[in-house]
mmCIF file of the N, C-alpha and C atoms, coordinates in Angstrom:
data_MODEL
# 
_entry.id   MODEL 
# 
loop_
_atom_site.group_PDB 
_atom_site.id 
_atom_site.type_symbol 
_atom_site.label_atom_id 
_atom_site.label_alt_id 
_atom_site.label_comp_id 
_atom_site.label_asym_id 
_atom_site.label_entity_id 
_atom_site.label_seq_id 
_atom_site.pdbx_PDB_ins_code 
_atom_site.Cartn_x 
_atom_site.Cartn_y 
_atom_site.Cartn_z 
_atom_site.occupancy 
_atom_site.B_iso_or_equiv 
_atom_site.pdbx_formal_charge 
_atom_site.auth_seq_id 
_atom_site.auth_comp_id 
_atom_site.auth_asym_id 
_atom_site.auth_atom_id 
_atom_site.pdbx_PDB_model_num 
ATOM 1   N N  . MET A 1 1  ? -130.865 42.006 188.204 1.00 0.00 ? 1  MET A N  1 
ATOM 2   C CA . MET A 1 1  ? -130.249 41.433 189.381 1.00 0.00 ? 1  MET A CA 1 
ATOM 3   C C  . MET A 1 1  ? -129.839 39.987 189.098 1.00 0.00 ? 1  MET A C  1 
ATOM 4   N N  . PHE A 1 2  ? -130.694 39.259 188.415 1.00 0.00 ? 2  PHE A N  1 
ATOM 5   C CA . PHE A 1 2  ? -130.390 37.863 188.115 1.00 0.00 ? 2  PHE A CA 1 
ATOM 6   C C  . PHE A 1 2  ? -129.110 37.754 187.293 1.00 0.00 ? 2  PHE A C  1 
ATOM 7   N N  . TYR A 1 3  ? -128.980 38.633 186.280 1.00 0.00 ? 3  TYR A N  1 
ATOM 8   C CA . TYR A 1 3  ? -127.815 38.570 185.403 1.00 0.00 ? 3  TYR A CA 1 
ATOM 9   C C  . TYR A 1 3  ? -126.537 38.915 186.161 1.00 0.00 ? 3  TYR A C  1 
ATOM 10  N N  . ALA A 1 4  ? -126.623 39.836 187.094 1.00 0.00 ? 4  ALA A N  1 
ATOM 11  C CA . ALA A 1 4  ? -125.463 40.186 187.912 1.00 0.00 ? 4  ALA A CA 1 
ATOM 12  C C  . ALA A 1 4  ? -125.041 38.998 188.776 1.00 0.00 ? 4  ALA A C  1 
ATOM 13  N N  . ALA A 1 5  ? -126.015 38.301 189.324 1.00 0.00 ? 5  ALA A N  1 
ATOM 14  C CA . ALA A 1 5  ? -125.712 37.133 190.158 1.00 0.00 ? 5  ALA A CA 1 
ATOM 15  C C  . ALA A 1 5  ? -125.078 36.030 189.316 1.00 0.00 ? 5  ALA A C  1 
ATOM 16  N N  . VAL A 1 6  ? -125.607 35.805 188.129 1.00 0.00 ? 6  VAL A N  1 
ATOM 17  C CA . VAL A 1 6  ? -125.035 34.775 187.249 1.00 0.00 ? 6  VAL A CA 1 
ATOM 18  C C  . VAL A 1 6  ? -123.610 35.160 186.875 1.00 0.00 ? 6  VAL A C  1 
ATOM 19  N N  . GLY A 1 7  ? -123.390 36.432 186.571 1.00 0.00 ? 7  GLY A N  1 
ATOM 20  C CA . GLY A 1 7  ? -122.039 36.891 186.252 1.00 0.00 ? 7  GLY A CA 1 
ATOM 21  C C  . GLY A 1 7  ? -121.079 36.728 187.415 1.00 0.00 ? 7  GLY A C  1 
ATOM 22  N N  . ALA A 1 8  ? -121.547 37.030 188.614 1.00 0.00 ? 8  ALA A N  1 
ATOM 23  C CA . ALA A 1 8  ? -120.696 36.891 189.797 1.00 0.00 ? 8  ALA A CA 1 
ATOM 24  C C  . ALA A 1 8  ? -120.331 35.432 190.047 1.00 0.00 ? 8  ALA A C  1 
ATOM 25  N N  . VAL A 1 9  ? -121.278 34.556 189.867 1.00 0.00 ? 9  VAL A N  1 
ATOM 26  C CA . VAL A 1 9  ? -121.017 33.127 190.058 1.00 0.00 ? 9  VAL A CA 1 
ATOM 27  C C  . VAL A 1 9  ? -120.009 32.637 189.013 1.00 0.00 ? 9  VAL A C  1 
ATOM 28  N N  . ALA A 1 10 ? -120.139 33.130 187.792 1.00 0.00 ? 10 ALA A N  1 
ATOM 29  C CA . ALA A 1 10 ? -119.191 32.748 186.745 1.00 0.00 ? 10 ALA A CA 1 
ATOM 30  C C  . ALA A 1 10 ? -117.803 33.329 187.033 1.00 0.00 ? 10 ALA A C  1 
ATOM 31  N N  . LEU A 1 11 ? -117.747 34.563 187.518 1.00 0.00 ? 11 LEU A N  1 
ATOM 32  C CA . LEU A 1 11 ? -116.446 35.163 187.865 1.00 0.00 ? 11 LEU A CA 1 
ATOM 33  C C  . LEU A 1 11 ? -115.766 34.405 189.002 1.00 0.00 ? 11 LEU A C  1 
ATOM 34  N N  . ALA A 1 12 ? -116.550 33.923 189.945 1.00 0.00 ? 12 ALA A N  1 
ATOM 35  C CA . ALA A 1 12 ? -115.998 33.151 191.061 1.00 0.00 ? 12 ALA A CA 1 
ATOM 36  C C  . ALA A 1 12 ? -115.639 31.734 190.629 1.00 0.00 ? 12 ALA A C  1 
ATOM 37  N N  . GLU A 1 13 ? -115.900 31.427 189.378 1.00 0.00 ? 13 GLU A N  1 
ATOM 38  C CA . GLU A 1 13 ? -115.612 30.124 188.774 1.00 0.00 ? 13 GLU A CA 1 
ATOM 39  C C  . GLU A 1 13 ? -116.339 28.975 189.470 1.00 0.00 ? 13 GLU A C  1 
ATOM 40  N N  . LEU A 1 14 ? -117.546 29.249 189.971 1.00 0.00 ? 14 LEU A N  1 
ATOM 41  C CA . LEU A 1 14 ? -118.380 28.186 190.522 1.00 0.00 ? 14 LEU A CA 1 
ATOM 42  C C  . LEU A 1 14 ? -119.113 27.447 189.410 1.00 0.00 ? 14 LEU A C  1 
ATOM 43  N N  . VAL A 1 15 ? -119.348 28.137 188.300 1.00 0.00 ? 15 VAL A N  1 
ATOM 44  C CA . VAL A 1 15 ? -119.885 27.523 187.090 1.00 0.00 ? 15 VAL A CA 1 
ATOM 45  C C  . VAL A 1 15 ? -119.067 28.042 185.909 1.00 0.00 ? 15 VAL A C  1 
ATOM 46  N N  . SER A 1 16 ? -119.079 27.299 184.825 1.00 0.00 ? 16 SER A N  1 
ATOM 47  C CA . SER A 1 16 ? -118.324 27.724 183.649 1.00 0.00 ? 16 SER A CA 1 
ATOM 48  C C  . SER A 1 16 ? -119.067 28.837 182.924 1.00 0.00 ? 16 SER A C  1 
ATOM 49  N N  . TRP A 1 17 ? -118.350 29.595 182.086 1.00 0.00 ? 17 TRP A N  1 
ATOM 50  C CA . TRP A 1 17 ? -118.972 30.675 181.318 1.00 0.00 ? 17 TRP A CA 1 
ATOM 51  C C  . TRP A 1 17 ? -120.075 30.166 180.399 1.00 0.00 ? 17 TRP A C  1 
ATOM 52  N N  . PRO A 1 18 ? -119.876 29.029 179.707 1.00 0.00 ? 18 PRO A N  1 
ATOM 53  C CA . PRO A 1 18 ? -120.974 28.546 178.857 1.00 0.00 ? 18 PRO A CA 1 
ATOM 54  C C  . PRO A 1 18 ? -122.239 28.201 179.661 1.00 0.00 ? 18 PRO A C  1 
ATOM 55  N N  . ALA A 1 19 ? -122.061 27.648 180.852 1.00 0.00 ? 19 ALA A N  1 
ATOM 56  C CA . ALA A 1 19 ? -123.222 27.336 181.689 1.00 0.00 ? 19 ALA A CA 1 
ATOM 57  C C  . ALA A 1 19 ? -123.919 28.619 182.145 1.00 0.00 ? 19 ALA A C  1 
ATOM 58  N N  . ALA A 1 20 ? -123.140 29.628 182.517 1.00 0.00 ? 20 ALA A N  1 
ATOM 59  C CA . ALA A 1 20 ? -123.722 30.909 182.930 1.00 0.00 ? 20 ALA A CA 1 
ATOM 60  C C  . ALA A 1 20 ? -124.479 31.549 181.774 1.00 0.00 ? 20 ALA A C  1 
ATOM 61  N N  . ALA A 1 21 ? -123.918 31.464 180.566 1.00 0.00 ? 21 ALA A N  1 
ATOM 62  C CA . ALA A 1 21 ? -124.601 32.004 179.392 1.00 0.00 ? 21 ALA A CA 1 
ATOM 63  C C  . ALA A 1 21 ? -125.901 31.252 179.132 1.00 0.00 ? 21 ALA A C  1 
ATOM 64  N N  . LEU A 1 22 ? -125.886 29.954 179.334 1.00 0.00 ? 22 LEU A N  1 
ATOM 65  C CA . LEU A 1 22 ? -127.102 29.154 179.160 1.00 0.00 ? 22 LEU A CA 1 
ATOM 66  C C  . LEU A 1 22 ? -128.171 29.543 180.173 1.00 0.00 ? 22 LEU A C  1 
ATOM 67  N N  . PHE A 1 23 ? -127.780 29.743 181.425 1.00 0.00 ? 23 PHE A N  1 
ATOM 68  C CA . PHE A 1 23 ? -128.731 30.182 182.457 1.00 0.00 ? 23 PHE A CA 1 
ATOM 69  C C  . PHE A 1 23 ? -129.350 31.522 182.095 1.00 0.00 ? 23 PHE A C  1 
ATOM 70  N N  . ALA A 1 24 ? -128.502 32.474 181.697 1.00 0.00 ? 24 ALA A N  1 
ATOM 71  C CA . ALA A 1 24 ? -128.983 33.815 181.376 1.00 0.00 ? 24 ALA A CA 1 
ATOM 72  C C  . ALA A 1 24 ? -129.890 33.793 180.146 1.00 0.00 ? 24 ALA A C  1 
ATOM 73  N N  . THR A 1 25 ? -129.530 33.003 179.144 1.00 0.00 ? 25 THR A N  1 
ATOM 74  C CA . THR A 1 25 ? -130.359 32.895 177.941 1.00 0.00 ? 25 THR A CA 1 
ATOM 75  C C  . THR A 1 25 ? -131.711 32.263 178.259 1.00 0.00 ? 25 THR A C  1 
ATOM 76  N N  . GLY A 1 26 ? -131.701 31.210 179.043 1.00 0.00 ? 26 GLY A N  1 
ATOM 77  C CA . GLY A 1 26 ? -132.952 30.567 179.436 1.00 0.00 ? 26 GLY A CA 1 
ATOM 78  C C  . GLY A 1 26 ? -133.849 31.510 180.220 1.00 0.00 ? 26 GLY A C  1 
ATOM 79  N N  . HIS A 1 27 ? -133.256 32.279 181.102 1.00 0.00 ? 27 HIS A N  1 
ATOM 80  C CA . HIS A 1 27 ? -134.022 33.245 181.895 1.00 0.00 ? 27 HIS A CA 1 
ATOM 81  C C  . HIS A 1 27 ? -134.627 34.316 180.993 1.00 0.00 ? 27 HIS A C  1 
ATOM 82  N N  . ALA A 1 28 ? -133.837 34.825 180.057 1.00 0.00 ? 28 ALA A N  1 
ATOM 83  C CA . ALA A 1 28 ? -134.329 35.868 179.155 1.00 0.00 ? 28 ALA A CA 1 
ATOM 84  C C  . ALA A 1 28 ? -135.477 35.344 178.291 1.00 0.00 ? 28 ALA A C  1 
ATOM 85  N N  . LEU A 1 29 ? -135.349 34.136 177.785 1.00 0.00 ? 29 LEU A N  1 
ATOM 86  C CA . LEU A 1 29 ? -136.420 33.557 176.965 1.00 0.00 ? 29 LEU A CA 1 
ATOM 87  C C  . LEU A 1 29 ? -137.691 33.336 177.782 1.00 0.00 ? 29 LEU A C  1 
ATOM 88  N N  . HIS A 1 30 ? -137.526 32.895 179.006 1.00 0.00 ? 30 HIS A N  1 
ATOM 89  C CA . HIS A 1 30 ? -138.693 32.687 179.870 1.00 0.00 ? 30 HIS A CA 1 
ATOM 90  C C  . HIS A 1 30 ? -139.403 34.005 180.146 1.00 0.00 ? 30 HIS A C  1 
ATOM 91  N N  . GLN A 1 31 ? -138.639 35.055 180.451 1.00 0.00 ? 31 GLN A N  1 
ATOM 92  C CA . GLN A 1 31 ? -139.239 36.359 180.715 1.00 0.00 ? 31 GLN A CA 1 
ATOM 93  C C  . GLN A 1 31 ? -139.962 36.893 179.490 1.00 0.00 ? 31 GLN A C  1 
ATOM 94  N N  . ARG A 1 32 ? -139.370 36.712 178.309 1.00 0.00 ? 32 ARG A N  1 
ATOM 95  C CA . ARG A 1 32 ? -140.001 37.190 177.078 1.00 0.00 ? 32 ARG A CA 1 
ATOM 96  C C  . ARG A 1 32 ? -141.314 36.446 176.831 1.00 0.00 ? 32 ARG A C  1 
ATOM 97  N N  . ALA A 1 33 ? -141.315 35.129 177.013 1.00 0.00 ? 33 ALA A N  1 
ATOM 98  C CA . ALA A 1 33 ? -142.539 34.355 176.802 1.00 0.00 ? 33 ALA A CA 1 
ATOM 99  C C  . ALA A 1 33 ? -143.608 34.749 177.807 1.00 0.00 ? 33 ALA A C  1 
ATOM 100 N N  . ARG A 1 34 ? -143.212 34.987 179.028 1.00 0.00 ? 34 ARG A N  1 
ATOM 101 C CA . ARG A 1 34 ? -144.161 35.377 180.076 1.00 0.00 ? 34 ARG A CA 1 
ATOM 102 C C  . ARG A 1 34 ? -144.767 36.742 179.785 1.00 0.00 ? 34 ARG A C  1 
ATOM 103 N N  . ASN A 1 35 ? -143.960 37.680 179.301 1.00 0.00 ? 35 ASN A N  1 
ATOM 104 C CA . ASN A 1 35 ? -144.459 39.020 178.996 1.00 0.00 ? 35 ASN A CA 1 
ATOM 105 C C  . ASN A 1 35 ? -145.395 39.000 177.797 1.00 0.00 ? 35 ASN A C  1 
ATOM 106 N N  . VAL A 1 36 ? -145.134 38.183 176.800 1.00 0.00 ? 36 VAL A N  1 
ATOM 107 C CA . VAL A 1 36 ? -146.011 38.083 175.629 1.00 0.00 ? 36 VAL A CA 1 
ATOM 108 C C  . VAL A 1 36 ? -147.360 37.533 176.047 1.00 0.00 ? 36 VAL A C  1 
ATOM 109 N N  . THR A 1 37 ? -147.361 36.541 176.919 1.00 0.00 ? 37 THR A N  1 
ATOM 110 C CA . THR A 1 37 ? -148.612 35.952 177.384 1.00 0.00 ? 37 THR A CA 1 
ATOM 111 C C  . THR A 1 37 ? -149.442 36.975 178.146 1.00 0.00 ? 37 THR A C  1 
ATOM 112 N N  . ARG A 1 38 ? -148.799 37.789 178.949 1.00 0.00 ? 38 ARG A N  1 
ATOM 113 C CA . ARG A 1 38 ? -149.533 38.762 179.765 1.00 0.00 ? 38 ARG A CA 1 
ATOM 114 C C  . ARG A 1 38 ? -150.056 39.934 178.958 1.00 0.00 ? 38 ARG A C  1 
ATOM 115 N N  . THR A 1 39 ? -149.419 40.257 177.841 1.00 0.00 ? 39 THR A N  1 
ATOM 116 C CA . THR A 1 39 ? -149.854 41.427 177.087 1.00 0.00 ? 39 THR A CA 1 
ATOM 117 C C  . THR A 1 39 ? -150.717 41.066 175.888 1.00 0.00 ? 39 THR A C  1 
ATOM 118 N N  . GLY A 1 40 ? -150.781 39.809 175.502 1.00 0.00 ? 40 GLY A N  1 
ATOM 119 C CA . GLY A 1 40 ? -151.565 39.406 174.346 1.00 0.00 ? 40 GLY A CA 1 
ATOM 120 C C  . GLY A 1 40 ? -153.015 39.144 174.706 1.00 0.00 ? 40 GLY A C  1 
ATOM 121 N N  . ALA A 1 41 ? -153.709 38.419 173.838 1.00 0.00 ? 41 ALA A N  1 
ATOM 122 C CA . ALA A 1 41 ? -155.122 38.104 174.055 1.00 0.00 ? 41 ALA A CA 1 
ATOM 123 C C  . ALA A 1 41 ? -155.308 37.287 175.333 1.00 0.00 ? 41 ALA A C  1 
ATOM 124 N N  . THR A 1 42 ? -154.360 36.407 175.619 1.00 0.00 ? 42 THR A N  1 
ATOM 125 C CA . THR A 1 42 ? -154.458 35.614 176.845 1.00 0.00 ? 42 THR A CA 1 
ATOM 126 C C  . THR A 1 42 ? -154.366 36.515 178.059 1.00 0.00 ? 42 THR A C  1 
ATOM 127 N N  . GLY A 1 43 ? -153.529 37.539 177.983 1.00 0.00 ? 43 GLY A N  1 
ATOM 128 C CA . GLY A 1 43 ? -153.404 38.482 179.091 1.00 0.00 ? 43 GLY A CA 1 
ATOM 129 C C  . GLY A 1 43 ? -154.689 39.238 179.336 1.00 0.00 ? 43 GLY A C  1 
ATOM 130 N N  . GLU A 1 44 ? -155.391 39.598 178.253 1.00 0.00 ? 44 GLU A N  1 
ATOM 131 C CA . GLU A 1 44 ? -156.677 40.285 178.406 1.00 0.00 ? 44 GLU A CA 1 
ATOM 132 C C  . GLU A 1 44 ? -157.700 39.367 179.058 1.00 0.00 ? 44 GLU A C  1 
ATOM 133 N N  . ALA A 1 45 ? -157.732 38.109 178.658 1.00 0.00 ? 45 ALA A N  1 
ATOM 134 C CA . ALA A 1 45 ? -158.660 37.154 179.261 1.00 0.00 ? 45 ALA A CA 1 
ATOM 135 C C  . ALA A 1 45 ? -158.331 36.953 180.735 1.00 0.00 ? 45 ALA A C  1 
ATOM 136 N N  . ARG A 1 46 ? -157.043 36.908 181.043 1.00 0.00 ? 46 ARG A N  1 
ATOM 137 C CA . ARG A 1 46 ? -156.607 36.741 182.430 1.00 0.00 ? 46 ARG A CA 1 
ATOM 138 C C  . ARG A 1 46 ? -157.071 37.925 183.278 1.00 0.00 ? 46 ARG A C  1 
ATOM 139 N N  . GLU A 1 47 ? -156.938 39.133 182.753 1.00 0.00 ? 47 GLU A N  1 
ATOM 140 C CA . GLU A 1 47 ? -157.380 40.315 183.491 1.00 0.00 ? 47 GLU A CA 1 
ATOM 141 C C  . GLU A 1 47 ? -158.889 40.282 183.717 1.00 0.00 ? 47 GLU A C  1 
ATOM 142 N N  . GLY A 1 48 ? -159.634 39.802 182.717 1.00 0.00 ? 48 GLY A N  1 
ATOM 143 C CA . GLY A 1 48 ? -161.079 39.691 182.866 1.00 0.00 ? 48 GLY A CA 1 
ATOM 144 C C  . GLY A 1 48 ? -161.464 38.719 183.960 1.00 0.00 ? 48 GLY A C  1 
ATOM 145 N N  . LEU A 1 49 ? -160.748 37.604 184.037 1.00 0.00 ? 49 LEU A N  1 
ATOM 146 C CA . LEU A 1 49 ? -161.029 36.626 185.097 1.00 0.00 ? 49 LEU A CA 1 
ATOM 147 C C  . LEU A 1 49 ? -160.705 37.188 186.463 1.00 0.00 ? 49 LEU A C  1 
ATOM 148 N N  . ILE A 1 50 ? -159.612 37.915 186.566 1.00 0.00 ? 50 ILE A N  1 
ATOM 149 C CA . ILE A 1 50 ? -159.249 38.520 187.851 1.00 0.00 ? 50 ILE A CA 1 
ATOM 150 C C  . ILE A 1 50 ? -160.326 39.516 188.281 1.00 0.00 ? 50 ILE A C  1 
ATOM 151 N N  . GLU A 1 51 ? -160.803 40.328 187.366 1.00 0.00 ? 51 GLU A N  1 
ATOM 152 C CA . GLU A 1 51 ? -161.859 41.294 187.688 1.00 0.00 ? 51 GLU A CA 1 
ATOM 153 C C  . GLU A 1 51 ? -163.140 40.578 188.105 1.00 0.00 ? 51 GLU A C  1 
ATOM 154 N N  . ALA A 1 52 ? -163.481 39.484 187.436 1.00 0.00 ? 52 ALA A N  1 
ATOM 155 C CA . ALA A 1 52 ? -164.693 38.737 187.771 1.00 0.00 ? 52 ALA A CA 1 
ATOM 156 C C  . ALA A 1 52 ? -164.591 38.168 189.199 1.00 0.00 ? 52 ALA A C  1 
ATOM 157 N N  . PHE A 1 53 ? -163.438 37.641 189.565 1.00 0.00 ? 53 PHE A N  1 
ATOM 158 C CA . PHE A 1 53 ? -163.275 37.109 190.912 1.00 0.00 ? 53 PHE A CA 1 
ATOM 159 C C  . PHE A 1 53 ? -163.310 38.214 191.956 1.00 0.00 ? 53 PHE A C  1 
ATOM 160 N N  . GLU A 1 54 ? -162.783 39.383 191.620 1.00 0.00 ? 54 GLU A N  1 
ATOM 161 C CA . GLU A 1 54 ? -162.839 40.508 192.560 1.00 0.00 ? 54 GLU A CA 1 
ATOM 162 C C  . GLU A 1 54 ? -164.271 40.965 192.782 1.00 0.00 ? 54 GLU A C  1 
ATOM 163 N N  . ASP A 1 55 ? -165.109 40.916 191.737 1.00 0.00 ? 55 ASP A N  1 
ATOM 164 C CA . ASP A 1 55 ? -166.504 41.314 191.870 1.00 0.00 ? 55 ASP A CA 1 
ATOM 165 C C  . ASP A 1 55 ? -167.275 40.345 192.747 1.00 0.00 ? 55 ASP A C  1 
ATOM 166 N N  . VAL A 1 56 ? -166.926 39.059 192.700 1.00 0.00 ? 56 VAL A N  1 
ATOM 167 C CA . VAL A 1 56 ? -167.598 38.039 193.495 1.00 0.00 ? 56 VAL A CA 1 
ATOM 168 C C  . VAL A 1 56 ? -167.240 38.190 194.954 1.00 0.00 ? 56 VAL A C  1 
ATOM 169 N N  . ALA A 1 57 ? -165.998 38.500 195.228 1.00 0.00 ? 57 ALA A N  1 
ATOM 170 C CA . ALA A 1 57 ? -165.518 38.585 196.620 1.00 0.00 ? 57 ALA A CA 1 
ATOM 171 C C  . ALA A 1 57 ? -165.963 39.826 197.245 1.00 0.00 ? 57 ALA A C  1 
# 
């Protein structure tokens, strides 16, 4: 959905194509970094903390 919105804004010429490409690239890199964090060792530790807080509550 985000990429469609960026494309629509670029088609309407509210931002230039290079700026739209920069937005989309930045978004993709952020999503990739976020997914790696959630699935790696840090993600496992995060899940453990969430479970610990659920047990307390």
